[in-house]
VOPA-283269 format. One line per field, with one value per residue (C-alpha): residue in three letters; z, y, x; residue number from 1; chain. Coordinates in steps of 0.5 Angstrom, whole numbers. Example, Ala and Ser with C-alpha at 12.3 -4.5 7.8 and 13.67 -1.06 7.14 Angstrom:
<recs>
residu	ALA/SER
c3	16/14
c2	-9/-2
c1	25/27
num	1/2
chaine	A/A
</recs>
This chain:
<recs>
residu	UNK/UNK/UNK/UNK/UNK/UNK/UNK/UNK/UNK/UNK/UNK/UNK/UNK/UNK/UNK/UNK/UNK/UNK/UNK/UNK/UNK/UNK/UNK/UNK/UNK/UNK/UNK/UNK/UNK/UNK/UNK/UNK/UNK/UNK/UNK/UNK/UNK/UNK/UNK/UNK/UNK/UNK/UNK/UNK/UNK/UNK/UNK/UNK/UNK/UNK/UNK/UNK/UNK/UNK/UNK/UNK/UNK/UNK/UNK/UNK/UNK/UNK/UNK/UNK/UNK/UNK/UNK/UNK/UNK/UNK/UNK/UNK/UNK/UNK/UNK/UNK/UNK/UNK/UNK/UNK/UNK/UNK/UNK/UNK/UNK/UNK/UNK/UNK/UNK/UNK/UNK/UNK/UNK/UNK/UNK/UNK/UNK/UNK/UNK/UNK/UNK/UNK/UNK/UNK/UNK/UNK/UNK/UNK/UNK/UNK/UNK/UNK/UNK/UNK/UNK/UNK/UNK/UNK/UNK/UNK/UNK/UNK/UNK/UNK/UNK/UNK/UNK/UNK/UNK/UNK/UNK/UNK/UNK/UNK/UNK/UNK/UNK/UNK/UNK/UNK/UNK/UNK/UNK/UNK/UNK/UNK/UNK/UNK/UNK/UNK/UNK/UNK/UNK/UNK/UNK/UNK/UNK/UNK/UNK/UNK/UNK/UNK/UNK/UNK/UNK/UNK/UNK/UNK/UNK/UNK/UNK/UNK/UNK/UNK/UNK/UNK/UNK/UNK/UNK/UNK/UNK/UNK/UNK/UNK/UNK/UNK/UNK/UNK/UNK/UNK/UNK/UNK/UNK/UNK/UNK/UNK/UNK/UNK/UNK/UNK/UNK/UNK/UNK/UNK/UNK/UNK/UNK/UNK/UNK/UNK/UNK/UNK/UNK/UNK/UNK/UNK/UNK/UNK/UNK/UNK/UNK/UNK/UNK/UNK/UNK/UNK/UNK/UNK/UNK/UNK/UNK/UNK/UNK/UNK/UNK/UNK/UNK/UNK/UNK/UNK/UNK/UNK/UNK/UNK/UNK/UNK/UNK/UNK/UNK/UNK/UNK/UNK/UNK/UNK/UNK/UNK/UNK/UNK/UNK/UNK/UNK/UNK/UNK/UNK/UNK/UNK/UNK/UNK/UNK/UNK/UNK/UNK/UNK/UNK/UNK/UNK/UNK/UNK/UNK/UNK/UNK/UNK/UNK/UNK/UNK/UNK/UNK/UNK/UNK/UNK/UNK/UNK/UNK/UNK/UNK/UNK/UNK/UNK/UNK/UNK/UNK/UNK/UNK/UNK/UNK/UNK/UNK/UNK/UNK/UNK/UNK/UNK/UNK/UNK/UNK/UNK/UNK/UNK/UNK/UNK/UNK/UNK/UNK/UNK/UNK/UNK/UNK/UNK/UNK/UNK/UNK/UNK/UNK/UNK/UNK/UNK/UNK/UNK/UNK/UNK/UNK/UNK/UNK/UNK/UNK/UNK/UNK/UNK/UNK/UNK/UNK/UNK/UNK/UNK/UNK/UNK/UNK/UNK/UNK/UNK/UNK/UNK/UNK/UNK/UNK/UNK/UNK/UNK/UNK/UNK/UNK/UNK/UNK/UNK/UNK/UNK/UNK/UNK/UNK/UNK/UNK/UNK/UNK/UNK/UNK/UNK/UNK/UNK/UNK/UNK/UNK/UNK/UNK/UNK/UNK/UNK/UNK/UNK/UNK/UNK/UNK/UNK/UNK/UNK/UNK/UNK/UNK/UNK/UNK/UNK/UNK/UNK/UNK/UNK/UNK/UNK/UNK/UNK/UNK/UNK/UNK/UNK/UNK/UNK/UNK/UNK/UNK/UNK/UNK/UNK/UNK/UNK/UNK/UNK/UNK/UNK/UNK/UNK/UNK/UNK
c3	-55/-51/-46/-39/-34/-26/-19/-16/-10/-16/-14/-7/-4/-11/-10/-5/-8/-11/-4/-3/4/11/10/4/3/4/1/-5/-11/-17/-24/-28/-36/-37/-44/-45/-45/-38/-39/-34/-34/-28/-26/-18/-16/-10/-10/-4/-1/6/8/12/17/19/23/22/25/21/19/19/13/7/11/11/16/20/16/18/12/10/4/0/-2/-4/2/3/-2/-9/-12/-16/-23/-24/-30/-28/-32/-30/-35/-35/-32/-36/-34/-27/-29/-28/-31/-28/-30/-27/-30/-24/-26/-20/-20/-15/-14/-12/-15/-12/-8/-15/-19/-25/-26/-32/-33/-31/-25/-29/-27/-23/-28/-29/-35/-37/-37/-32/-27/-26/-22/-23/-26/-24/-27/-22/-23/-30/-28/-29/-26/-27/-21/-20/-15/-16/-13/-17/-22/-23/-27/-29/-24/-17/-10/-8/-3/2/7/4/10/14/9/8/16/17/20/16/9/9/12/11/16/15/11/9/10/8/0/-1/-2/-8/-11/-5/3/6/11/16/11/14/21/21/15/7/3/-2/-9/-15/-19/-25/-23/-24/-18/-15/-9/-6/-4/2/7/13/14/11/5/1/-4/-8/-14/-18/-20/-24/-20/-18/-19/-13/-13/-7/-3/1/1/-2/-8/-14/-19/-24/-19/-17/-25/-27/-20/-19/-25/-27/-25/-28/-24/-22/-15/-10/-5/-1/4/9/12/17/19/23/26/33/37/36/33/28/28/23/23/17/15/9/6/0/-4/-10/-12/-15/-19/-23/-30/-28/-26/-20/-17/-20/-18/-18/-19/-17/-10/-9/-7/-10/-10/-11/-17/-11/-12/-6/-4/-2/4/8/12/16/22/23/27/28/33/32/37/39/36/38/34/35/30/30/25/26/20/18/13/9/3/2/5/10/7/0/-2/-6/-6/-5/3/3/1/3/2/7/10/5/-1/-2/-3/3/5/11/16/18/22/24/27/29/33/32/37/34/37/32/34/32/26/23/26/27/33/34/36/33/34/30/28/22/24/19/22/18/14/17/13/14/14/7/4/9/14/21/23/22/27/25/29/29/33/30/32/28/26/21/21/14/13/8/5/-1/4/9/13/16/22/23/28/26/31/27/30/26/30/26/28/23/21/27/32/34/34/30/33/32/29/30/26/28/23/24/18/15/9/7/1/-4/-6/-12
c2	19/25/28/30/32/31/31/25/21/15/17/20/16/14/19/14/8/6/5/3/4/4/11/15/21/26/25/31/32/29/31/26/25/20/18/15/8/8/9/14/16/20/23/24/26/30/35/34/37/37/41/37/39/33/31/25/21/18/11/12/8/12/17/17/23/27/31/36/37/41/39/41/34/29/25/18/19/21/26/22/24/18/16/12/8/4/0/0/-7/-13/-20/-18/-16/-9/-7/-1/1/5/9/12/17/19/24/27/34/34/31/29/35/36/39/42/39/37/32/26/25/26/27/23/17/17/20/27/33/37/32/33/30/22/20/12/9/6/3/1/-5/-7/-11/-15/-15/-19/-23/-29/-24/-20/-22/-17/-16/-11/-7/-5/-5/-13/-16/-19/-13/-8/-8/-6/0/2/2/6/14/16/14/21/24/22/17/14/18/15/21/28/26/20/21/17/18/19/18/11/11/6/1/-3/-1/-5/-9/-9/-4/-9/-5/-5/-11/-14/-20/-24/-23/-27/-23/-27/-24/-21/-27/-24/-20/-26/-25/-27/-25/-29/-27/-29/-24/-23/-26/-23/-24/-22/-21/-24/-19/-19/-16/-22/-23/-19/-16/-22/-27/-24/-23/-30/-34/-34/-31/-36/-35/-41/-40/-34/-31/-33/-28/-28/-25/-27/-22/-21/-14/-12/-6/-6/0/6/2/-3/-8/-12/-18/-20/-25/-24/-29/-30/-35/-36/-40/-38/-42/-41/-42/-45/-51/-54/-48/-41/-38/-31/-30/-23/-25/-32/-34/-41/-40/-46/-45/-47/-45/-41/-40/-34/-34/-29/-29/-23/-22/-16/-12/-6/-3/3/6/14/17/12/7/2/-2/-8/-11/-17/-21/-26/-27/-31/-29/-23/-16/-11/-4/-7/-14/-17/-13/-15/-15/-21/-26/-27/-33/-38/-41/-47/-43/-44/-37/-36/-32/-28/-29/-23/-20/-14/-11/-4/-2/5/9/14/19/24/30/33/28/33/33/26/26/19/15/9/5/-1/-4/-9/-14/-18/-25/-27/-33/-36/-32/-32/-25/-27/-25/-21/-23/-20/-17/-11/-8/-1/2/8/12/17/22/26/31/30/36/36/44/42/36/37/41/37/39/35/35/30/28/22/19/13/8/4/-2/-8/-13/-16/-23/-24/-22/-16/-10/-3/3/5/11/15/21/26/29/34/35/40/40/38/35/38/33/32
c1	-58/-60/-55/-57/-53/-55/-53/-51/-48/-46/-39/-40/-34/-30/-24/-22/-26/-19/-18/-25/-30/-29/-24/-29/-28/-33/-40/-41/-45/-41/-43/-46/-47/-52/-57/-63/-61/-59/-51/-48/-41/-38/-32/-29/-22/-18/-12/-8/-2/2/8/12/18/23/28/32/38/43/42/34/32/36/39/47/48/44/39/34/28/23/18/11/9/3/1/0/-5/-4/-9/-13/-18/-22/-27/-33/-38/-45/-49/-56/-58/-60/-62/-60/-53/-50/-44/-39/-32/-27/-20/-16/-10/-6/-2/3/5/13/19/27/30/34/29/32/38/41/47/49/45/39/32/27/26/33/33/37/33/28/25/18/12/9/3/1/-5/-7/-14/-16/-22/-29/-34/-40/-45/-51/-55/-49/-44/-39/-34/-29/-22/-17/-12/-14/-12/-10/-13/-8/-7/-12/-18/-11/-10/-17/-18/-11/-13/-6/-9/-11/-4/3/5/12/17/23/28/29/31/27/20/18/11/9/9/9/3/4/6/12/10/3/2/6/3/-2/-1/-5/-4/-8/-13/-19/-23/-29/-33/-39/-46/-46/-50/-52/-46/-41/-37/-31/-27/-21/-17/-13/-6/-1/5/11/19/24/31/36/39/46/52/56/51/52/46/49/46/40/38/39/35/27/26/20/13/9/3/-1/-1/-7/-10/-16/-20/-27/-30/-36/-40/-45/-48/-52/-55/-51/-45/-42/-36/-32/-27/-23/-18/-14/-8/-3/1/5/11/18/22/30/31/38/39/44/49/51/58/60/66/66/64/66/59/55/48/43/37/32/24/21/13/12/6/2/-4/-7/-13/-17/-22/-25/-31/-35/-40/-42/-36/-30/-27/-21/-18/-13/-9/-4/0/5/9/15/19/14/18/17/15/13/11/16/22/29/29/24/29/37/42/43/49/48/47/40/35/31/25/25/21/16/10/7/1/-2/-7/-11/-16/-20/-26/-30/-33/-40/-39/-33/-27/-24/-18/-13/-7/-4/2/5/11/14/19/24/28/35/34/40/45/52/56/59/51/48/43/41/34/30/25/21/16/12/8/3/-3/-7/-13/-18/-23/-28/-29/-34/-37/-31/-26/-21/-16/-10/-5/0/6/10/15/19/25/29/33/38/43/48/48/53/48/51/46/47/46/38/36/29/25/20/16/10/6/0/-4/-11/-15/-20/-25/-30
num	1/2/3/4/5/6/7/8/9/10/11/12/13/14/15/16/17/18/19/20/21/22/23/24/25/26/27/28/29/30/31/32/33/34/35/36/37/38/39/40/41/42/43/44/45/46/47/48/49/50/51/52/53/54/55/56/57/58/59/60/61/62/63/64/65/66/67/68/69/70/71/72/73/74/75/76/77/78/79/80/81/82/83/84/85/86/87/88/89/90/91/92/93/94/95/96/97/98/99/100/101/102/103/104/105/106/107/108/109/110/111/112/113/114/115/116/117/118/119/120/121/122/123/124/125/126/127/128/129/130/131/132/133/134/135/136/137/138/139/140/141/142/143/144/145/146/147/148/149/150/151/152/153/154/155/156/157/158/159/160/161/162/163/164/165/166/167/168/169/170/171/172/173/174/175/176/177/178/179/180/181/182/183/184/185/186/187/188/189/190/191/192/193/194/195/196/197/198/199/200/201/202/203/204/205/206/207/208/209/210/211/212/213/214/215/216/217/218/219/220/221/222/223/224/225/226/227/228/229/230/231/232/233/234/235/236/237/238/239/240/241/242/243/244/245/246/247/248/249/250/251/252/253/254/255/256/257/258/259/260/261/262/263/264/265/266/267/268/269/270/271/272/273/274/275/276/277/278/279/280/281/282/283/284/285/286/287/288/289/290/291/292/293/294/295/296/297/298/299/300/301/302/303/304/305/306/307/308/309/310/311/312/313/314/315/316/317/318/319/320/321/322/323/324/325/326/327/328/329/330/331/332/333/334/335/336/337/338/339/340/341/342/343/344/345/346/347/348/349/350/351/352/353/354/355/356/357/358/359/360/361/362/363/364/365/366/367/368/369/370/371/372/373/374/375/376/377/378/379/380/381/382/383/384/385/386/387/388/389/390/391/392/393/394/395/396/397/398/399/400/401/402/403/404/405/406/407/408/409/410/411/412/413/414/415/416/417/418/419/420/421/422/423/424/425/426/427/428/429/430/431/432/433/434/435/436/437/438/439/440
chaine	A/A/A/A/A/A/A/A/A/A/A/A/A/A/A/A/A/A/A/A/A/A/A/A/A/A/A/A/A/A/A/A/A/A/A/A/A/A/A/A/A/A/A/A/A/A/A/A/A/A/A/A/A/A/A/A/A/A/A/A/A/A/A/A/A/A/A/A/A/A/A/A/A/A/A/A/A/A/A/A/A/A/A/A/A/A/A/A/A/A/A/A/A/A/A/A/A/A/A/A/A/A/A/A/A/A/A/A/A/A/A/A/A/A/A/A/A/A/A/A/A/A/A/A/A/A/A/A/A/A/A/A/A/A/A/A/A/A/A/A/A/A/A/A/A/A/A/A/A/A/A/A/A/A/A/A/A/A/A/A/A/A/A/A/A/A/A/A/A/A/A/A/A/A/A/A/A/A/A/A/A/A/A/A/A/A/A/A/A/A/A/A/A/A/A/A/A/A/A/A/A/A/A/A/A/A/A/A/A/A/A/A/A/A/A/A/A/A/A/A/A/A/A/A/A/A/A/A/A/A/A/A/A/A/A/A/A/A/A/A/A/A/A/A/A/A/A/A/A/A/A/A/A/A/A/A/A/A/A/A/A/A/A/A/A/A/A/A/A/A/A/A/A/A/A/A/A/A/A/A/A/A/A/A/A/A/A/A/A/A/A/A/A/A/A/A/A/A/A/A/A/A/A/A/A/A/A/A/A/A/A/A/A/A/A/A/A/A/A/A/A/A/A/A/A/A/A/A/A/A/A/A/A/A/A/A/A/A/A/A/A/A/A/A/A/A/A/A/A/A/A/A/A/A/A/A/A/A/A/A/A/A/A/A/A/A/A/A/A/A/A/A/A/A/A/A/A/A/A/A/A/A/A/A/A/A/A/A/A/A/A/A/A/A/A/A/A/A/A/A/A/A/A/A/A/A/A/A/A/A/A/A/A/A/A/A/A/A/A/A/A/A/A/A/A/A/A/A/A/A/A/A/A/A/A/A/A/A/A/A
</recs>
């Protein structure tokens, strides 16, 4: 097979194709290796870095005391290095595949300390940054639509994150020393993070602007939370997933003179069962929990419209037993006053407005919030409500097709109540971030 090199836009948007269209990276030439038999292999990616200074109140997410912070770190997006393969078209069917590695540049606050505390993975040794294999996905595309299998971004909440301007910024930072592998953008403040998950998925052809997708996903387990629920109880309940999780998305897109618009609806559903029967007594806490089942579910609706450089985006969702910042975390469930494991009701929304000058500089402002209600718990087993809000002002400037500079200001606020109904003091955080991306 003769190999040749060529310049193409085959992967022009794929430095964020892991995160889809809508907010693509600046278009640029990508080196493609091809053969005479029609196969093509390409590479794309990005490296990004931000400098963030922050002022966090005591009680803001993970901060036990007020703290000022200064960090150099990866943004909401990690870096990407991705391999793309495209097959020749045979009988009207084209195959594509993508494998993406997503490293970050920062570690925890303790960089090279040995001993009992361990490194960022909990193992004794020198702390190192993380590498996340975000995508391992294959697609078969033809007149029938697309059949896809592997690991990539989930459907529920996908459009919300793709159209979030903080995707190329920083957004929510959970505390001065509490960085994970990435920051959180607007996750937990308008949508729950959809995450990258293993699934089979079918997407219909685009019919007059309408398109639907449905996926069968690897299901998730959740541990119920609460001050009176010990680890011994949590690990013995909701540990059976005898059905897959299902997610779906329906969208409609159109364009008109000088602009375009898109609306969408999405949702998810799965069941969680207990391998135990009857009731489980935790002698350490005196709490008795019923071995019941639960069905986490969620739905959302959103839209965007752009015209003459202006764009407006909005999204709203409701869920039960799903969580807040990330899906299927321990905050999704509580043990209620009858001893039943119950899903907490949640909702959230965000609105965003941007204007792009000369096709190169986007200026935007957005506001969003996320809420969790109590499941009717008693003080013995936790409870209460949680509300997170976030204001973001950002500037995103494309110096060239491969270089983007970013500046963001984020103001977050956390409010909560106890199971008794008493309010906790609210806590604020202010961060200023500057940084940028190099794409290829």
